[in-house]
C-alpha positions as CSV (number, residue, x, y, z in Angstrom):
1,M,0.0,11.4,-30.4
2,Q,-1.1,11.7,-26.8
3,P,-4.8,12.5,-26.0
4,Q,-5.2,16.2,-25.6
5,I,-7.7,18.2,-23.6
6,P,-9.4,21.5,-24.5
7,E,-7.6,24.7,-23.7
8,R,-9.8,25.4,-20.7
9,R,-8.2,22.5,-18.9
10,R,-4.7,23.7,-18.8
11,L,-2.7,23.3,-15.6
12,Q,-3.7,25.9,-13.0
13,V,-1.2,27.4,-10.6
14,F,-2.5,27.3,-7.0
15,P,-1.3,29.3,-4.1
16,S,0.0,26.6,-1.7
17,V,0.1,22.9,-1.1
18,H,0.0,21.5,2.4
19,G,2.0,18.4,3.4
20,G,0.2,15.1,3.6
21,R,-2.7,13.8,1.7
22,S,-5.2,16.1,0.0
23,A,-8.8,16.1,0.9
24,L,-9.6,14.8,-2.6
25,T,-7.4,11.7,-2.0
26,C,-8.9,11.2,1.5
27,K,-12.4,11.3,0.0
28,Y,-11.9,8.8,-2.8
29,R,-9.2,6.5,-1.4
30,C,-10.4,5.7,2.1
31,G,-13.8,7.5,2.5
32,D,-12.3,10.2,4.7
33,A,-11.3,7.6,7.3
34,C,-9.2,10.1,9.4
35,S,-12.2,12.5,9.7
36,H,-14.3,9.8,11.4
37,D,-14.0,8.4,14.9
38,V,-11.3,5.8,15.4
39,P,-13.0,2.4,14.9
40,N,-11.0,0.6,17.6
41,T,-12.5,1.5,20.9
42,S,-11.0,-1.5,22.8
43,D,-8.7,-1.0,25.8
44,N,-5.7,-2.9,24.6
45,E,-2.6,-1.3,26.2
46,Y,0.0,-3.7,27.5
47,L,3.1,-1.6,27.5
48,G,2.3,0.2,30.8
49,D,1.0,3.7,31.6
50,V,2.8,6.5,29.8
51,I,2.9,10.3,30.3
52,A,0.3,12.0,28.2
53,K,2.4,14.7,26.8
54,A,1.6,15.6,23.2
55,L,4.3,16.0,20.6
56,S,4.9,19.7,19.9
57,R,4.1,20.8,16.4
58,R,7.2,21.1,14.2
59,G,7.8,23.0,11.0
60,L,9.3,21.8,7.8
61,F,12.8,20.4,7.9
62,K,15.5,23.1,8.3
63,G,16.5,24.8,5.1
64,G,12.9,24.3,3.9
65,V,11.4,22.7,0.9
66,A,11.0,24.7,-2.2
67,A,7.6,26.3,-1.9
68,G,7.4,27.0,-5.6
69,L,5.5,24.6,-7.8
70,V,7.2,23.5,-11.0
71,V,4.4,23.8,-13.6
72,G,3.8,24.2,-17.3
73,A,7.4,23.7,-18.5
74,T,7.3,20.1,-19.8
75,G,5.0,17.9,-17.8
76,A,7.7,15.3,-18.5
77,L,9.3,12.5,-16.7
78,A,12.8,13.6,-16.5
79,G,14.5,15.5,-13.8
80,S,18.0,14.9,-12.3
81,A,19.1,15.2,-8.7
82,A,20.7,18.5,-9.6
83,A,17.6,19.9,-11.3
84,A,15.5,19.0,-8.3
85,E,17.8,20.4,-5.7
86,T,16.5,22.9,-3.2
87,D,18.2,25.2,-0.7
88,G,19.3,23.6,2.5
89,A,19.0,20.0,1.2
90,S,22.7,19.5,0.2
91,S,23.3,17.6,3.4
92,A,21.4,14.8,1.8
93,T,24.2,14.2,-0.8
94,R,27.3,13.8,1.3
95,W,27.9,10.0,1.8
96,G,30.5,9.0,-0.8
97,R,30.0,5.6,-2.2
98,G,28.3,4.0,0.8
99,P,27.2,0.3,0.8
100,K,26.6,-1.6,-2.4
101,G,23.3,-0.6,-3.9
102,L,23.3,2.9,-2.5
103,D,25.9,4.5,-4.7
104,F,23.9,7.2,-6.2
105,D,23.4,11.0,-5.7
106,A,20.4,11.5,-3.4
107,V,17.5,13.4,-5.0
108,A,16.6,16.5,-3.0
109,P,13.1,17.2,-1.8
110,N,11.1,19.0,-4.4
111,R,7.6,19.9,-5.8
112,A,8.3,19.1,-9.4
113,D,5.5,17.8,-11.7
114,A,7.9,15.1,-12.9
115,V,9.6,11.9,-11.8
116,S,13.0,13.1,-10.5
117,V,15.9,10.6,-10.4
118,P,19.6,10.8,-9.8
119,D,22.1,11.8,-12.4
120,G,22.9,8.8,-14.6
121,Y,19.5,7.3,-14.4
122,E,16.6,7.3,-16.9
123,P,12.8,7.1,-16.0
124,Q,10.4,5.5,-18.5
125,V,6.6,5.3,-18.4
126,V,5.8,1.6,-19.0
127,I,2.0,1.8,-19.0
128,R,-0.6,4.4,-18.0
129,W,-4.3,4.4,-17.1
130,G,-6.3,3.7,-20.2
131,D,-3.5,2.0,-22.2
132,P,-4.8,-1.1,-24.1
133,V,-4.1,-4.4,-22.3
134,L,-6.5,-6.9,-24.0
135,E,-6.8,-7.6,-27.7
136,G,-9.3,-5.2,-29.4
137,A,-9.2,-2.6,-26.6
138,P,-9.2,0.9,-28.1
139,E,-6.6,3.6,-27.5
140,F,-7.3,5.9,-24.6
141,D,-9.8,8.6,-25.3
142,P,-10.7,10.5,-22.1
143,E,-13.7,12.3,-23.8
144,N,-15.3,9.0,-25.0
145,Q,-14.4,6.4,-22.4
146,T,-16.9,3.5,-22.0
147,P,-17.2,0.6,-19.6
148,E,-16.3,-1.8,-22.3
149,S,-13.1,0.1,-23.3
150,Q,-12.0,0.4,-19.7
151,A,-12.5,-3.3,-19.1
152,G,-9.8,-4.0,-21.7
153,Q,-7.5,-1.2,-20.7
154,F,-5.0,-0.6,-17.8
155,G,-7.0,0.4,-14.7
156,Y,-6.8,3.5,-12.5
157,N,-4.6,4.3,-9.6
158,N,-2.0,1.6,-9.9
159,D,-0.6,0.4,-6.6
160,Y,1.2,-2.9,-5.8
161,T,3.5,-3.9,-8.7
162,A,5.3,-7.2,-9.4
163,L,7.7,-7.9,-12.3
164,L,8.1,-11.6,-12.9
165,D,9.9,-13.8,-15.4
166,H,7.9,-14.8,-18.5
167,P,7.4,-18.6,-18.6
168,D,8.2,-18.9,-22.3
169,D,10.4,-16.0,-23.5
170,R,13.5,-14.6,-21.8
171,R,13.0,-11.4,-23.7
172,K,9.8,-10.8,-21.9
173,K,8.5,-10.3,-18.4
174,V,5.1,-10.3,-16.7
175,L,3.9,-7.1,-15.0
176,V,1.2,-7.4,-12.4
177,C,-0.4,-4.3,-10.9
178,N,-3.2,-3.5,-8.5
179,H,-5.7,-0.7,-9.2
180,E,-6.7,0.5,-5.8
181,Y,-9.4,3.1,-6.3
182,T,-11.0,5.6,-8.7
183,T,-11.3,9.3,-8.6
184,E,-14.2,9.8,-10.9
185,S,-14.3,13.6,-10.7
186,S,-10.8,13.7,-12.2
187,M,-11.3,10.8,-14.6
188,L,-14.6,11.6,-16.3
189,P,-15.9,14.7,-18.1
190,D,-19.3,16.0,-17.0
191,Y,-19.3,13.9,-13.8
192,D,-21.9,14.8,-11.3
193,E,-21.1,13.4,-7.9
194,A,-24.7,13.6,-6.8
195,A,-26.1,11.8,-9.8
196,P,-23.5,9.8,-11.8
197,T,-24.7,8.0,-14.9
198,E,-24.8,4.2,-15.1
199,D,-22.0,4.2,-17.6
200,Q,-19.9,6.3,-15.3
201,I,-20.5,3.9,-12.5
202,R,-19.6,0.9,-14.7
203,I,-16.4,2.7,-15.8
204,G,-15.4,3.0,-12.2
205,L,-16.1,-0.7,-11.5
206,A,-14.0,-1.7,-14.5
207,A,-11.1,0.6,-13.5
208,H,-10.7,-1.2,-10.1
209,G,-9.0,-4.6,-9.6
210,L,-5.7,-5.8,-11.2
211,S,-3.9,-6.0,-14.5
212,V,-1.6,-8.7,-15.8
213,V,0.5,-7.4,-18.8
214,T,3.3,-9.1,-20.7
215,V,6.1,-6.6,-21.4
216,E,9.1,-6.9,-23.7
217,E,12.5,-5.9,-22.4
218,D,14.9,-3.9,-24.5
219,R,18.2,-5.6,-23.7
220,R,20.2,-2.5,-24.6
221,T,18.3,0.2,-22.6
222,G,16.1,-1.8,-20.2
223,A,12.9,-0.2,-21.5
224,L,9.8,-2.2,-21.0
225,T,7.1,-2.2,-23.7
226,P,3.6,-3.7,-23.2
227,V,2.6,-6.6,-25.5
228,V,-1.0,-5.8,-26.1
229,G,-3.2,-8.9,-26.4
230,D,-0.6,-11.4,-25.1
231,G,-2.1,-14.7,-23.9
232,L,-1.3,-14.0,-20.3
233,N,-2.8,-10.5,-20.3
234,R,-5.8,-10.1,-18.0
235,R,-8.0,-7.5,-16.4
236,I,-9.6,-8.3,-13.1
237,T,-12.3,-5.8,-12.2
238,A,-14.9,-5.1,-9.5
239,E,-17.2,-7.5,-11.3
240,T,-14.9,-10.5,-11.9
241,P,-16.0,-13.7,-10.1
242,F,-13.8,-14.8,-7.2
243,V,-13.9,-18.2,-5.5
244,I,-14.3,-17.8,-1.7
245,S,-12.0,-20.4,-0.3
246,G,-10.8,-21.6,3.1
247,P,-12.5,-22.2,6.5
248,A,-15.1,-19.4,6.2
249,A,-16.3,-20.4,2.7
250,G,-20.0,-21.3,2.7
251,S,-20.5,-19.5,6.1
252,D,-23.9,-18.0,6.7
253,L,-22.0,-14.7,7.3
254,L,-21.0,-14.7,3.6
255,K,-24.3,-15.6,1.9
256,T,-26.2,-13.1,-0.1
257,T,-29.3,-13.0,-2.3
258,A,-27.2,-13.6,-5.4
259,D,-24.9,-16.2,-3.8
260,A,-26.9,-18.5,-1.5
261,E,-23.9,-20.8,-1.1
262,G,-21.5,-18.1,0.1
263,A,-19.0,-19.5,-2.4
264,T,-18.5,-16.9,-5.1
265,A,-17.9,-13.1,-4.7
266,L,-18.1,-10.6,-7.5
267,G,-15.0,-8.4,-7.8
268,T,-12.2,-7.1,-5.6
269,L,-12.1,-3.6,-4.2
270,N,-9.5,-1.1,-2.9
271,N,-6.5,-3.4,-3.7
272,C,-3.5,-1.9,-2.0
273,A,-0.2,-3.7,-1.6
274,G,0.5,-7.3,-2.1
275,G,3.2,-10.0,-2.3
276,T,4.5,-12.7,-4.5
277,T,4.4,-16.3,-3.2
278,P,7.3,-18.7,-3.5
279,W,5.2,-20.7,-6.0
280,G,4.7,-17.7,-8.2
281,T,1.2,-16.4,-7.5
282,I,0.3,-12.9,-6.5
283,L,-1.3,-11.9,-3.3
284,S,-3.3,-8.6,-3.1
285,G,-4.9,-6.9,-0.1
286,E,-8.4,-5.5,-0.1
287,E,-8.2,-2.4,2.1
288,N,-10.7,0.4,2.5
289,F,-13.7,-1.5,1.3
290,N,-16.2,0.1,3.7
291,Q,-16.5,3.3,1.7
292,Y,-18.2,1.5,-1.2
293,F,-21.3,0.6,0.7
294,A,-24.4,2.8,1.4
295,N,-27.1,3.2,4.0
296,F,-25.3,2.1,7.1
297,A,-27.1,4.7,9.1
298,T,-30.5,3.2,8.4
299,M,-29.6,-0.5,8.8
300,T,-32.1,-2.3,11.1
301,D,-29.9,-5.2,12.2
302,A,-28.3,-3.8,15.3
303,D,-25.8,-6.6,15.7
304,Q,-24.5,-6.4,12.1
305,K,-24.4,-2.6,12.4
306,A,-22.2,-2.7,15.5
307,K,-19.8,-5.2,13.9
308,L,-19.6,-3.1,10.7
309,A,-18.8,0.0,12.7
310,R,-15.6,-1.7,13.9
311,Y,-14.6,-1.7,10.2
312,G,-15.3,2.0,9.8
313,F,-18.7,1.9,8.2
314,S,-20.8,5.0,8.7
315,G,-23.3,7.3,7.0
316,G,-25.9,7.1,4.3
317,A,-25.2,7.3,0.5
318,S,-21.7,6.3,-0.7
319,A,-19.4,8.7,-2.4
320,R,-19.6,6.9,-5.7
321,K,-23.3,6.1,-5.6
322,W,-22.8,2.5,-6.9
323,E,-25.8,1.5,-4.9
324,Q,-28.1,3.4,-7.3
325,Y,-27.4,0.7,-10.0
326,D,-26.2,-2.3,-8.0
327,P,-28.2,-3.5,-4.9
328,R,-25.2,-5.4,-3.5
329,F,-23.7,-2.1,-2.4
330,D,-26.9,-1.2,-0.4
331,L,-26.5,-2.5,3.2
332,E,-30.3,-2.4,3.7
333,Q,-30.7,-4.9,0.9
334,E,-27.5,-6.9,1.3
335,P,-26.1,-6.7,4.8
336,N,-23.7,-9.6,4.3
337,E,-22.2,-8.2,1.0
338,P,-19.4,-6.2,2.8
339,N,-18.3,-9.4,4.6
340,R,-17.2,-10.7,1.2
341,F,-14.5,-7.9,1.0
342,G,-11.5,-7.2,3.2
343,W,-9.6,-10.4,2.3
344,I,-6.2,-11.3,0.8
345,V,-6.9,-12.4,-2.7
346,E,-4.6,-14.8,-4.7
347,L,-4.1,-14.6,-8.5
348,D,-2.1,-16.9,-10.7
349,P,-0.6,-14.7,-13.4
350,Y,0.6,-17.7,-15.4
351,D,-2.8,-19.4,-15.6
352,P,-5.7,-17.2,-17.0
353,E,-8.1,-20.1,-16.6
354,W,-7.6,-20.3,-12.8
355,A,-10.3,-18.2,-11.0
356,P,-8.8,-15.9,-8.4
357,R,-9.4,-16.8,-4.7
358,K,-10.4,-14.9,-1.6
359,R,-8.4,-16.6,1.2
360,T,-10.5,-16.5,4.3
361,A,-7.9,-18.3,6.5
362,L,-5.8,-15.1,6.5
363,G,-8.5,-13.1,8.2
364,R,-10.7,-10.1,7.2
365,F,-9.5,-6.6,7.9
366,K,-8.2,-3.6,5.9
367,H,-5.3,-5.5,4.4
368,E,-2.4,-3.3,3.1
369,G,-0.6,-6.3,1.7
370,A,0.9,-9.8,2.4
371,G,4.5,-10.6,2.8
372,P,5.2,-14.4,2.4
373,R,8.3,-16.3,3.6
374,L,9.1,-20.0,3.7
375,A,10.0,-21.6,7.0
376,R,12.8,-24.2,7.2
377,D,10.3,-27.0,7.3
378,G,8.6,-25.9,4.1
379,R,5.6,-24.2,5.6
380,V,4.7,-20.8,4.3
381,V,4.3,-17.8,6.6
382,V,2.5,-14.7,5.6
383,Y,2.8,-11.3,7.4
384,M,0.1,-8.7,7.2
385,G,-0.8,-5.3,8.5
386,D,-4.2,-3.7,9.1
387,D,-4.0,-0.2,7.8
388,E,-6.1,1.7,10.3
389,R,-5.2,4.0,13.2
390,F,-4.7,1.8,16.3
391,D,-5.1,-1.5,14.5
392,Y,-2.9,-4.6,14.5
393,M,-0.2,-6.7,12.8
394,Y,-0.9,-10.4,11.9
395,K,0.7,-13.5,10.6
396,F,-0.5,-16.8,9.1
397,V,1.4,-20.1,9.2
398,S,0.2,-22.8,6.7
399,K,-0.6,-26.3,7.9
400,E,1.0,-28.0,4.9
401,K,4.4,-27.7,3.4
402,M,5.2,-26.3,0.0
403,K,6.1,-28.8,-2.7
404,S,9.1,-27.9,-4.9
405,G,9.1,-28.1,-8.7
406,S,6.8,-26.9,-11.4
407,S,4.8,-30.0,-12.0
408,R,1.0,-29.7,-12.3
409,R,0.6,-31.7,-9.0
410,A,3.0,-29.4,-7.1
411,R,1.3,-26.3,-8.5
412,E,-2.1,-27.5,-7.5
413,H,-0.9,-28.4,-4.1
414,N,0.8,-25.0,-3.5
415,R,-2.3,-23.1,-4.7
416,K,-4.2,-24.6,-1.7
417,L,-1.6,-23.8,1.0
418,L,-3.3,-20.6,2.1
419,D,-6.6,-22.3,2.9
420,E,-5.3,-24.2,6.0
421,G,-3.2,-23.0,8.8
422,T,-3.1,-20.8,11.9
423,L,-3.9,-17.1,12.2
424,Y,-2.1,-15.0,14.8
425,V,-2.1,-11.4,16.0
426,A,0.9,-9.5,17.6
427,R,1.4,-8.2,21.1
428,F,4.4,-5.9,21.6
429,T,6.2,-5.1,24.9
430,G,8.8,-2.5,25.4
431,D,11.9,-3.0,27.6
432,S,12.2,0.6,28.9
433,P,10.6,2.1,32.0
434,A,7.2,3.6,31.2
435,A,8.3,7.0,32.4
436,E,11.0,7.1,29.7
437,I,8.3,6.8,26.9
438,D,6.7,10.2,27.3
439,G,5.2,10.7,23.9
440,T,7.9,13.2,22.7
441,G,9.9,10.6,20.7
442,A,12.9,11.1,23.0
443,L,15.1,7.9,23.1
444,P,15.0,6.0,26.3
445,S,18.2,5.6,28.4
446,D,19.3,2.5,26.7
447,G,19.5,4.4,23.4
448,R,16.9,2.3,21.5
449,F,13.2,1.8,21.1
450,D,13.1,-2.0,21.5
451,G,11.5,-4.9,23.3
452,S,9.9,-8.3,22.8
453,G,6.6,-9.7,21.6
454,E,4.4,-12.7,21.1
455,W,2.1,-14.1,18.5
456,I,-1.3,-14.8,19.9
457,K,-3.4,-17.6,18.3
458,L,-6.8,-16.6,16.9
459,A,-8.0,-19.6,14.9
460,S,-6.8,-22.7,13.0
461,G,-9.2,-24.4,10.6
462,T,-12.5,-24.9,12.5
463,T,-10.9,-24.3,15.9
464,S,-11.3,-20.9,17.5
465,Y,-8.9,-19.8,20.3
466,V,-10.9,-16.7,21.1
467,D,-13.6,-16.9,23.9
468,G,-17.1,-16.2,22.6
469,F,-16.1,-16.5,18.9
470,S,-16.6,-19.4,16.5
471,A,-13.8,-20.0,14.0
472,E,-16.0,-18.5,11.2
473,E,-16.6,-15.4,13.3
474,V,-12.8,-15.0,13.9
475,Y,-12.2,-15.1,10.2
476,V,-15.0,-12.7,9.3
477,W,-14.8,-10.4,12.3
478,T,-11.0,-10.6,12.8
479,R,-10.6,-7.1,14.3
480,Q,-13.1,-7.9,17.1
481,A,-11.3,-11.2,17.8
482,A,-7.9,-9.4,18.0
483,D,-9.5,-6.9,20.3
484,K,-10.6,-9.7,22.6
485,V,-7.1,-11.2,23.0
486,G,-5.4,-7.9,23.7
487,A,-3.4,-7.2,20.6
488,T,-1.2,-4.0,20.5
489,K,-2.6,-0.9,18.9
490,M,-0.2,0.3,16.2
491,D,0.3,3.4,14.2
492,R,-1.3,2.3,10.9
493,P,0.7,-0.9,10.2
494,E,0.8,-1.0,6.4
495,D,3.3,-3.1,4.4
496,V,5.0,-6.0,6.3
497,E,7.8,-7.7,4.5
498,P,10.4,-10.3,5.5
499,S,14.0,-9.7,4.2
500,P,15.0,-12.4,1.7
501,K,18.6,-12.1,3.0
502,T,18.2,-12.1,6.8
503,G,14.6,-13.2,7.5
504,K,14.0,-10.1,9.6
505,V,10.6,-8.6,9.2
506,Y,10.1,-4.9,8.4
507,V,6.9,-3.0,9.2
508,A,5.9,0.3,7.7
509,L,3.9,2.2,10.4
510,T,2.7,5.2,8.4
511,N,1.5,7.7,11.0
512,N,-1.2,8.3,13.6
513,T,-2.0,11.8,14.5
514,N,-4.7,10.5,16.9
515,R,-2.1,8.8,19.1
516,G,-2.3,10.4,22.6
517,T,-5.3,12.6,21.9
518,G,-8.5,12.5,23.9
519,S,-9.3,9.0,25.1
520,N,-7.1,7.4,22.4
521,A,-4.1,5.2,23.4
522,K,-1.0,7.1,24.3
523,A,2.5,6.5,23.2
524,D,4.3,3.2,23.9
525,E,7.7,2.0,23.0
526,A,6.8,0.6,19.6
527,N,4.8,3.8,18.8
528,P,6.8,6.4,20.8
529,R,5.3,9.7,19.6
530,N,1.9,11.2,20.4
531,A,0.4,13.1,17.5
532,N,2.6,11.0,15.2
533,K,2.4,12.5,11.7
534,H,5.6,11.1,10.2
535,G,5.5,7.3,11.1
536,Q,8.3,4.8,11.8
537,I,9.9,1.5,10.5
538,L,9.8,-1.4,12.9
539,E,12.3,-4.3,12.6
540,L,11.2,-7.7,14.0
541,T,13.4,-10.7,14.6
542,E,11.8,-14.0,15.4
543,R,13.2,-16.5,17.8
544,R,16.0,-18.6,16.3
545,D,15.2,-17.0,12.9
546,D,12.1,-19.3,12.8
547,P,9.1,-17.6,11.3
548,T,6.8,-20.2,13.0
549,S,8.0,-19.1,16.4
550,L,5.5,-17.6,18.8
551,T,8.0,-15.0,20.2
552,F,10.1,-12.3,18.7
553,G,12.3,-9.3,19.5
554,W,11.9,-6.0,17.9
555,N,13.4,-2.5,17.5
556,L,12.6,0.7,15.6
557,L,15.0,1.1,12.7
558,L,13.7,4.6,11.8
559,V,11.6,7.2,13.5
560,C,10.8,9.3,10.5
561,G,10.5,13.0,10.0
562,D,12.9,16.0,9.9
563,P,16.4,14.8,10.7
564,A,17.1,18.0,12.5
565,A,14.2,17.4,14.9
566,A,14.9,15.8,18.2
567,D,12.1,13.3,17.8
568,T,13.6,11.4,14.8
569,Y,16.0,8.5,14.8
570,F,17.9,6.8,11.9
571,G,19.2,3.6,13.3
572,G,22.0,5.4,15.0
573,F,23.4,6.9,11.8
574,P,24.4,10.6,11.8
575,K,21.2,12.5,11.2
576,D,22.9,15.4,9.3
577,Q,23.8,12.9,6.6
578,V,20.3,11.4,5.8
579,S,17.4,12.3,3.5
580,P,14.3,13.6,5.2
581,I,11.5,10.9,5.1
582,S,7.9,11.0,6.1
583,C,5.0,8.6,6.1
584,P,6.5,5.2,5.1
585,D,4.0,3.1,3.2
586,N,5.5,0.1,1.3
587,V,8.8,-1.7,1.6
588,A,11.0,-3.8,-0.7
589,F,14.5,-5.2,-0.8
590,D,17.3,-4.9,-3.3
591,P,19.6,-7.8,-4.2
592,Y,22.2,-6.7,-1.7
593,G,19.8,-6.7,1.3
594,N,19.1,-2.9,1.6
595,L,15.6,-1.8,2.5
596,W,13.7,0.4,0.1
597,I,10.7,2.5,1.3
598,S,8.0,4.3,-0.6
599,T,6.1,7.1,1.0
600,D,2.4,8.2,1.1
601,G,1.4,11.6,2.3
602,N,4.8,13.2,3.0
603,A,4.1,15.7,5.8
604,L,7.4,17.6,5.3
605,G,6.1,19.5,2.3
606,S,7.9,17.6,-0.5
607,N,6.5,15.2,-3.1
608,D,6.4,11.6,-2.1
609,G,9.4,9.4,-3.0
610,L,11.4,6.2,-2.9
611,F,14.2,5.8,-0.3
612,A,17.0,3.3,0.2
613,V,18.1,2.4,3.7
614,A,21.2,0.4,4.7
615,L,20.5,-2.3,7.3
616,E,23.9,-3.6,8.3
617,G,27.3,-2.5,9.4
618,R,28.5,1.0,10.0
619,H,26.1,2.4,7.5
620,R,23.0,1.0,9.3
621,G,20.3,3.7,9.1
622,L,21.8,5.6,6.2
623,T,18.7,6.8,4.3
624,K,19.0,8.2,0.7
625,Q,16.2,9.4,-1.5
626,F,16.3,7.7,-4.9
627,L,13.4,9.4,-6.6
628,T,10.3,11.6,-6.2
629,V,7.0,11.2,-8.0
630,P,5.0,14.1,-9.6
631,I,3.0,16.7,-7.7
632,G,0.1,15.3,-5.8
633,A,1.1,11.6,-6.5
634,E,1.9,8.8,-4.1
635,T,4.8,6.4,-4.5
636,C,3.5,2.8,-4.6
637,G,4.5,-0.7,-5.5
638,P,8.2,-0.5,-5.5
639,V,10.1,-3.3,-7.3
640,V,13.9,-3.2,-6.8
641,Q,15.9,-5.5,-9.0
642,E,19.5,-5.4,-10.1
643,K,18.8,-3.4,-13.2
644,H,15.2,-2.3,-12.8
645,I,13.4,-0.1,-10.3
646,L,9.7,0.1,-10.8
647,V,7.3,2.4,-9.0
648,A,3.6,3.0,-9.5
649,A,2.9,6.8,-9.5
650,Q,-0.6,6.8,-8.1
651,H,-3.1,9.8,-8.3
652,P,-0.8,12.4,-9.9
653,G,-2.3,15.9,-9.5
654,E,-4.8,14.7,-6.9
655,L,-4.8,18.0,-4.9
656,S,-7.6,19.9,-3.4
657,G,-9.5,21.7,-6.1
658,A,-8.4,19.3,-8.9
659,S,-11.0,18.0,-11.3
660,Y,-11.3,16.8,-14.9
661,D,-11.9,20.5,-15.9
662,N,-9.1,21.7,-13.6
663,P,-6.2,19.3,-13.7
664,L,-3.4,20.2,-11.3
665,S,-0.8,18.0,-13.0
666,Q,0.1,17.4,-16.6
667,W,2.1,14.2,-16.0
668,P,2.9,12.0,-17.8
669,D,1.7,13.3,-21.2
670,G,2.6,16.9,-21.0
671,P,0.9,20.2,-21.7
672,G,-2.8,20.0,-22.5
673,S,-3.4,16.6,-21.0
674,I,-5.1,15.2,-17.9
675,P,-2.9,13.4,-15.3
676,R,-2.8,9.6,-15.6
677,P,-1.6,7.2,-13.0
678,S,1.3,5.2,-14.5
679,V,4.0,2.6,-13.8
680,V,7.5,4.0,-14.1
681,N,10.7,2.0,-14.9
682,V,14.0,3.5,-13.8
683,T,17.3,2.2,-15.2
684,T,20.9,3.4,-15.5
685,D,21.5,5.3,-18.7
686,R,23.6,2.3,-19.9
687,F,21.3,-0.4,-18.3
688,G,23.9,-1.3,-15.7
689,S,23.5,-2.4,-12.1
690,I,21.6,0.1,-9.9
691,G,23.4,1.8,-7.1
692,C,26.7,0.2,-7.8
């Protein structure tokens, strides 16, 4: 039996839902980042002057999205493409078979409180917030949650997801998932934002971090079932010790009252996307860490205050009030504590005894994730995006080469690769005349948004390549170092992933409505629209397919939005035959080389979803929607395998006005329940190959 809530907390119908993120999500996820001034005030424009003509406001895609909200019927997972169809969206279903991996009926845009999938596919909830992970953890009881129970249960707001082979049992797999942030007002009964209790704060700390969960696979249906208490199962929280490793470890910039050596940090915060290394460890990006710290406004260290402002710090008390019980979140008491967040962390899911690491060689910023790739010479390259308006794209190239094999010596060697190497930031140049990039999104005369670029060295080991910065300062204040060398301001570079098939690198640029406004940077060829609310996908090709190269070519694969609008582009594919897509966030690849994109904050009025895009041949640019997540949710952490597609449905029902007493979704448990972020597994109804 699923946990029930009292009658007073039944789903409420509300009059309208605006596209994009809700105010509630903005508050708890990123500390209302978009309502604050842009942190990047540098003058880094290298693509030439452009005409300052703002993009005209556009309505919903032609034919509209169903304005009605599906509520109260089942609160269930299921929903076919036919059931989700809305008027005017039938053009999204007219491709025939298409390339291998994309042979499914596109799901139409919708506002259903369900996971909607194509006909012939089955969605299954694998694990939900509060489900037991560790031995002895209790069943979820939302009215009686404790810090101790949450520390043994699946955390809140699942994001990046990996599904790995189990080391000892072919019938099992290992699921790893990030828990980005908590929404206490929706999680906890009797929550007072102005005066949370110590237990409520400790529940929030325990609901952050990561989970490692062994799952058993049903060979007939493909269903995945958690194995509670398995020896590999772990919960990493905001209080788990992390080793600070790499060239900045031990720096005075990382020392605190509790850690005079600058060597051990407690916890990980706001973990967004990630990556899986060639040696089988998990990388996870710490993103909007600034929002957890209080009393920036009254800091007395002017230099530290100015540097923290570049990372979006502002204001007095934090939203969650953790500083009331833990002094490390009070900037007046511990001004260096925030320097211990904003890193890529590395976790070994196969070794519970190995303490997770914060890899300082990869730089400190608002990491969305980390996309690793091996170079031909055996060195590892990691691509990264800094998820902030007008921030940058980075890569890291290791000094040492990966050792093959599974011996203990090889594993120990490989688990140190990310501590030594060179950190770079990207500068993009367009190849079209400046007058042709006017901010409207109109294609230049050569019919493509494209150009070249270079990777600019920032630091390597103890050597800094940035004037006025020591190497330690480059790693801790990476944004300022990148400002100094003239990196290109991008439209929120989030997930950055190399294709396993071609080596080309794909960048999700989610949106940037500040582009071209006021004194902010105007459109350039890589970011061609002012007031960009729908985002784009950039394709990067490095010289001679060598990921250690210092030069690259690039083009925009997609300029997202309403296909009927003049300012959109789908790789040259006919726009009347694609699914509408808005606000790309994470990317993944299927076994056939197709790109899959999950969205966050769809500004076209539909629920967020997962989309497949063909990259080669006559179908290049074909974009088909595979699923939508429930009302108010975001599509995170896509895993696309031959027979499994996993998504993390984050913050279902997180709409303005939602609270524990007024839930605006009943997914996944149905009527009478509160919404619970969950990992969903989609398979064919006969557990066959997906999209074939």
